[in-house]
C-alpha positions as CSV (number, residue, x, y, z in Angstrom):
1,M,-110.9,100.1,177.7
2,P,-107.2,101.2,178.3
3,N,-104.7,99.0,180.1
4,L,-102.0,100.2,182.0
5,V,-99.7,97.8,183.4
6,M,-96.3,98.5,184.9
7,E,-93.9,95.8,185.2
8,Y,-91.1,96.7,187.8
9,S,-88.0,94.8,188.9
10,N,-87.9,93.8,192.8
11,S,-85.2,95.9,193.9
12,V,-87.4,99.1,192.8
13,D,-89.6,98.5,195.9
14,E,-87.6,99.6,198.1
15,R,-86.6,102.7,196.4
16,V,-89.8,103.6,195.1
17,N,-93.5,103.9,196.4
18,V,-95.0,101.8,193.7
19,Q,-98.5,101.8,194.5
20,G,-98.4,106.1,194.7
21,L,-96.7,105.6,191.4
22,L,-99.5,103.5,190.5
23,E,-101.9,106.0,191.3
24,D,-100.3,108.9,189.3
25,L,-99.8,106.9,186.3
26,H,-103.5,106.2,186.4
27,E,-104.5,109.6,186.8
28,V,-102.4,110.8,184.0
29,V,-104.8,108.3,181.8
30,L,-107.9,109.9,184.0
31,N,-107.2,113.2,183.1
32,C,-105.8,113.1,179.5
33,G,-109.0,113.5,177.9
34,L,-108.9,110.1,175.3
35,F,-110.6,107.7,177.4
36,D,-114.0,107.1,179.2
37,V,-112.8,107.0,183.0
38,I,-114.7,104.0,184.1
39,S,-112.9,102.1,181.4
40,V,-109.7,103.0,182.4
41,K,-107.7,99.9,184.0
42,S,-104.1,100.1,185.7
43,R,-102.2,97.4,187.9
44,S,-98.3,96.5,188.6
45,L,-96.6,93.7,188.1
46,R,-93.3,92.8,190.1
47,C,-90.7,90.9,188.2
48,H,-88.9,88.6,190.7
49,N,-86.7,87.3,187.6
50,W,-85.0,89.6,184.6
51,L,-81.9,89.8,182.8
52,V,-81.0,93.0,180.8
53,G,-77.7,92.8,178.0
54,D,-74.9,91.2,179.8
55,E,-75.7,93.0,182.9
56,G,-78.0,90.3,184.4
57,D,-80.4,91.0,187.0
58,S,-78.0,94.1,188.2
59,V,-80.3,96.6,186.1
60,D,-83.3,97.6,187.6
61,F,-86.3,98.8,185.6
62,I,-89.9,100.3,185.3
63,H,-91.5,99.4,181.8
64,I,-95.4,100.9,181.2
65,S,-97.3,98.7,178.6
66,F,-100.2,100.9,177.4
67,E,-102.6,99.0,175.3
68,M,-105.5,100.9,174.1
69,L,-108.3,100.3,171.0
70,D,-107.0,102.0,168.0
71,G,-108.5,105.0,166.8
72,R,-106.0,108.0,168.6
73,T,-103.6,110.1,166.4
74,P,-100.1,109.9,167.0
75,E,-99.7,112.9,168.3
76,Q,-101.9,112.0,170.9
77,K,-100.1,109.0,171.8
78,R,-97.4,110.8,171.9
79,E,-98.4,113.3,174.3
80,L,-99.6,110.1,176.5
81,S,-96.5,109.0,176.6
82,R,-94.7,112.2,177.5
83,Q,-96.8,112.7,180.3
84,L,-96.6,108.8,181.9
85,M,-92.7,109.2,181.3
86,D,-92.8,112.8,183.3
87,V,-94.2,110.9,186.0
88,L,-91.8,108.1,185.9
89,Q,-88.6,110.6,185.8
90,Q,-90.4,112.3,188.5
91,Q,-90.8,109.5,191.0
92,A,-88.5,107.0,189.9
93,G,-85.9,108.8,187.8
94,H,-82.8,107.1,190.3
95,V,-83.9,103.6,188.4
96,R,-81.7,102.7,185.7
97,S,-83.9,102.0,183.1
98,L,-87.5,103.7,182.6
99,T,-89.9,102.7,179.5
100,V,-93.2,103.2,178.0
101,N,-94.4,101.5,175.0
102,I,-97.7,102.6,173.8
103,R,-99.9,99.9,171.5
104,D,-103.0,100.2,169.5
105,M,-105.5,97.0,170.2
106,D,-107.5,96.1,166.8
107,K,-111.1,96.9,167.3
108,E,-112.2,94.3,165.0
109,C,-110.6,91.1,167.4
110,F,-111.2,92.8,170.8
111,Q,-113.2,90.7,173.2
112,K,-115.3,92.0,176.5
113,V,-117.5,90.4,179.0
114,I,-119.0,92.5,181.6
115,N,-121.2,90.4,184.2
């Protein structure tokens, strides 16, 4: 069930292989040992409009939102976050803002349908 969403400013497209980065981030999740491989989903969303502080849209960014069903330890989540950030820094270290946020989803409220 884990979902990795990579949001990025459109200026990143010119300087980063976005598809390659997404594939490498996806690979980190597949190999971390915390999830059933079949359930891992990753996607990227290019942002055309954004504002950062008082610098407006002059600050480029990549932000990883990672959501998973609750039940992992804080240590497991920190290690996953570290591994994702390592890939970001290796491939996009020249991008001004790189962030990773890992969130637990409530199993009691999550709904899923597979056809």
